[in-house]
matplotlib code that plots the C-alpha trace (Angstrom):
import matplotlib.pyplot as plt

x = [13.0, 11.6, 12.8, 9.8, 7.9, 4.9, 3.9, 0.8, 2.4, 0.9, -0.5, 0.0, 2.9, 4.7, 5.0, 5.9, 4.9, 7.1, 10.1, 9.6, 9.3, 12.6, 14.2, 12.9, 14.2, 17.6, 17.6, 16.7, 18.4, 14.9, 13.1, 10.2, 7.3, 5.7, 2.0, 0.2, -3.5, -4.8, -8.4, -11.2, -13.2, -16.2, -19.3, -22.8, -25.0, -27.4, -24.7, -23.2, -25.5, -24.9, -21.1, -19.0, -16.7, -13.7, -14.3, -14.3, -11.1, -9.4, -10.1, -8.7, -5.5, -5.0, -5.3, -2.8, -0.4, -0.6, 0.1, 3.1, 4.5, 4.2, 6.1, 8.8, 9.4, 9.6, 11.9, 14.3, 14.3, 15.0, 17.8, 19.4, 19.2, 20.6, 17.5, 16.1, 12.7, 10.1, 6.8, 3.4, 0.4, -3.1, -6.1, -9.1, -12.1, -11.8, -13.7, -11.7, -8.5, -9.1, -9.2, -6.3, -3.8, -4.9, -4.4, -1.0, 0.0, -0.5, 2.8, 4.9, 6.4, 5.1, 2.8, 3.5, 0.5, 0.1, -2.2, -4.9, -5.2, -8.5, -8.2, -8.1, -11.1, -11.2, -9.9, -6.7, -8.8, -10.8, -7.7, -6.0, -8.9, -9.1, -5.3, -5.5, -8.4, -8.1, -4.4, -3.4, -0.1, 1.1, 0.9, 2.8, 0.8, 2.9, 1.7, 1.4, 3.7, 6.5, 9.8, 12.4, 13.1, 13.2, 14.4, 13.9, 15.3, 12.0, 9.1, 5.9, 3.8, 0.2, -0.9, -4.4, -3.9, -6.1, -5.5, -4.9, -2.4, -0.5, -0.4, 0.9, 3.7, 4.8, 4.6, 6.7, 9.5, 12.0, 11.5, 11.6, 15.0, 16.3, 14.9, 17.2, 14.2, 10.8, 8.1, 5.0, 2.1, -1.2, -4.0, -7.1, -9.9, -10.6, -7.2, -5.3, -5.9, -3.0, -2.9, -2.9, 0.2, -1.0, 1.8, 4.3, 4.1, 4.6, 7.6, 9.2, 8.5, 10.2, 13.1, 13.7, 14.1, 17.0, 15.0, 15.4, 11.9, 10.1, 6.5, 4.2, 0.6, -1.5, -4.9, -7.0, -10.6, -11.3, -9.6, -10.3, -7.7, -6.5, -5.8, -4.0, -1.8, -0.9, -0.3, 2.0, 3.8, 4.6, 5.7, 8.0, 9.4, 8.3, 9.4, 6.7, 3.5, 2.7, -0.9, -3.7, -6.1, -9.8, -12.9, -15.5, -16.7, -20.2, -20.7, -17.0, -17.4, -14.7, -15.5, -12.8, -13.4, -13.5, -10.1, -8.5, -10.1, -9.1, -5.5, -5.2, -7.0, -5.0, -1.6, 1.6, 3.9, 4.4, 1.8, 2.3, -1.0, -2.0, -5.5]
y = [-5.3, -6.1, -9.5, -10.9, -9.0, -9.9, -8.0, -8.2, -8.1, -5.9, -7.7, -4.6, -3.5, -1.9, -3.2, -0.3, -2.3, -5.3, -3.1, -1.1, -4.3, -5.5, -2.2, -2.6, -6.1, -4.8, -2.1, -4.6, -7.7, -9.3, -12.0, -11.1, -13.2, -12.0, -13.0, -12.9, -13.7, -15.7, -14.7, -17.0, -15.7, -13.5, -13.4, -12.2, -14.9, -14.5, -15.5, -18.5, -21.1, -19.8, -19.4, -22.0, -23.9, -23.2, -19.4, -19.8, -22.0, -19.4, -16.7, -18.9, -19.6, -15.9, -15.1, -17.7, -16.5, -12.9, -14.0, -16.0, -13.0, -11.0, -13.6, -14.1, -10.3, -10.1, -13.1, -11.6, -8.2, -9.8, -11.9, -8.8, -7.0, -10.1, -10.3, -13.5, -14.0, -16.5, -16.3, -18.0, -17.8, -17.9, -19.0, -17.4, -15.3, -11.7, -12.2, -15.3, -13.5, -10.8, -13.3, -15.3, -12.4, -11.0, -14.5, -14.9, -11.4, -12.2, -14.1, -11.3, -8.2, -5.9, -6.0, -3.9, -3.0, -1.0, 1.9, 0.9, 3.0, 4.3, 2.0, -1.2, -3.4, -2.7, -6.1, -4.6, -2.0, -4.8, -6.8, -3.7, -3.0, -6.6, -6.7, -3.3, -4.2, -8.0, -8.9, -7.3, -6.1, -2.8, -2.1, 0.2, 1.5, 2.4, 5.1, 4.0, 6.9, 5.6, 5.1, 5.0, 2.5, 3.1, 6.6, 7.9, 11.4, 12.6, 10.6, 12.5, 11.0, 12.0, 12.2, 12.5, 10.6, 7.7, 4.0, 3.5, 6.3, 4.9, 1.4, 2.9, 4.7, 1.5, -0.5, 2.0, 2.2, 0.2, 2.7, 5.7, 4.6, 4.7, 8.1, 11.2, 13.3, 12.5, 15.2, 14.8, 16.6, 17.5, 18.9, 20.7, 22.4, 24.5, 25.7, 25.1, 26.5, 28.3, 25.7, 22.7, 20.9, 18.1, 15.9, 17.0, 13.8, 11.7, 13.9, 13.2, 9.5, 9.3, 11.5, 9.0, 6.4, 8.5, 9.9, 13.4, 14.8, 18.0, 18.9, 20.8, 21.9, 22.9, 24.7, 23.9, 25.1, 25.2, 22.1, 18.5, 16.7, 14.3, 17.1, 19.1, 16.2, 15.4, 19.1, 19.5, 16.2, 17.6, 20.9, 19.4, 16.7, 13.9, 10.4, 8.6, 9.3, 7.2, 7.2, 5.1, 3.4, 4.0, 2.3, -0.3, -3.7, -4.9, -8.6, -8.9, -6.2, -3.7, -0.1, 2.6, 5.7, 8.9, 10.0, 6.7, 6.4, 10.0, 9.3, 6.1, 7.5, 10.8, 9.9, 10.7, 9.6, 6.3, 5.7, 3.3, 2.4, 0.2, -0.5]
z = [11.2, 7.8, 6.7, 4.8, 2.2, 0.0, -3.1, -5.4, -8.8, -11.5, -14.6, -16.8, -18.9, -15.9, -12.3, -10.0, -6.9, -7.8, -8.6, -5.3, -3.3, -4.6, -3.6, 0.0, 0.1, -1.0, 1.8, 4.5, 3.2, 3.1, 1.2, -1.1, -2.4, -5.6, -6.0, -9.4, -9.8, -12.7, -12.2, -13.2, -16.1, -15.1, -17.3, -16.6, -15.2, -18.0, -20.5, -18.8, -20.4, -23.9, -23.8, -25.6, -23.4, -25.6, -25.1, -21.3, -21.5, -23.8, -21.3, -18.5, -20.5, -21.3, -17.6, -16.7, -19.4, -18.2, -14.6, -15.8, -17.7, -14.4, -12.3, -14.9, -15.1, -11.3, -11.0, -13.5, -11.8, -8.4, -9.8, -11.3, -7.9, -6.1, -3.9, -2.4, -4.0, -5.1, -6.9, -6.8, -9.1, -7.4, -9.4, -7.8, -8.5, -7.4, -4.2, -3.2, -4.1, -1.6, 1.3, -0.1, -0.3, 3.1, 4.7, 3.1, 4.2, 7.9, 8.0, 6.4, 7.9, 5.1, 2.1, -1.0, -3.2, -6.4, -6.8, -9.4, -12.5, -13.7, -16.8, -14.7, -13.9, -10.2, -9.0, -7.5, -5.6, -4.0, -3.2, -1.7, 0.6, 1.8, 2.6, 4.5, 6.6, 7.1, 7.1, 10.4, 8.8, 7.4, 3.7, 1.5, -1.5, -4.5, -6.9, -10.5, -11.5, -9.2, -11.0, -8.2, -5.5, -1.7, -0.8, 2.7, 2.9, 4.5, 5.9, 6.7, 9.6, 9.7, 13.3, 14.8, 18.0, 16.9, 17.3, 13.6, 13.5, 16.5, 14.9, 11.6, 13.5, 15.3, 12.1, 10.2, 12.8, 10.7, 7.9, 10.2, 11.5, 8.0, 7.3, 7.4, 8.8, 10.1, 10.1, 12.2, 10.5, 12.4, 10.3, 11.7, 9.9, 13.0, 14.1, 17.3, 20.8, 22.5, 25.2, 22.8, 21.7, 19.4, 18.1, 20.8, 22.8, 19.7, 18.7, 22.1, 21.8, 18.4, 19.5, 22.3, 19.6, 18.2, 15.3, 13.8, 14.3, 13.1, 14.0, 11.7, 12.5, 9.5, 9.7, 6.6, 6.9, 3.1, 1.8, 2.7, 4.9, 2.2, -0.3, 2.4, 3.2, -0.4, -1.2, 1.8, 1.0, -2.5, -1.2, 1.4, -1.0, 1.3, 0.1, 2.1, 4.0, 7.1, 8.3, 9.7, 7.3, 8.2, 7.1, 8.2, 7.1, 6.4, 5.7, 4.8, 2.1, 2.9, 2.5, 2.7, 4.7, 2.7, 3.9, 3.1, -0.3, -1.3, -0.4, -2.3, -5.4, -5.6, -4.1, -6.0, -3.1, -1.3, 1.5, 4.4, 6.0, 9.0, 10.3]

ax = plt.figure().add_subplot(projection="3d")
ax.plot(x, y, z, "-o")
ax.set_aspect("equal")
plt.show()
């Protein structure tokens, strides 16, 4: 069950992730912690010696003010929804913030993260990668165009038989049980052999859990897998995509695999990922 949720609050004018996290808390009668970052000012090293101290302090105060606005907005929305909630403000540099949120997320059932917009400074993208690869917990990524709360008429499970995909399915089970329909989607760029039945075993497994399951196999030789998945999700009116998160780490610098990055950059539907 989902009983404890953590969400990285947006510092912009809208907060789709915060609003969505509240809707999940409503659906599962869960508690939710909203985290806002008051990032330390970042200046080029060549400028540090020549910057007035009052300018640095003004930047710091503005960052703290923006974070406070985000937590106040979230607390008010949670109160209106009757959801158990609390907030904290973390004062970190971007690099430290990545580890701080990932470490916090380890003691929660679910992390909710917003999709960064192209206009943002890239800090949320770094935070999101860190949480996905280093928290050990599932994360739901919320599109910046998201305007509705949790709706689970149809969940689309992307299945390739990998460890990450299996982990995502297990982590998503509380949500799958609330879905009216679950569709397993297997994508191949080479087609399927007559004696192959990819996805059939998973369909049986989920059916044994009492889920209404459909299986769809898609051959897509000319379009990359991420685009195929997102296109099919739109055509089938999926409310959420469940998939494994792929990537690798080098000296603690998290690098998304191409498939994962393409999904998170282009998604227009909720995506639950586990690594």
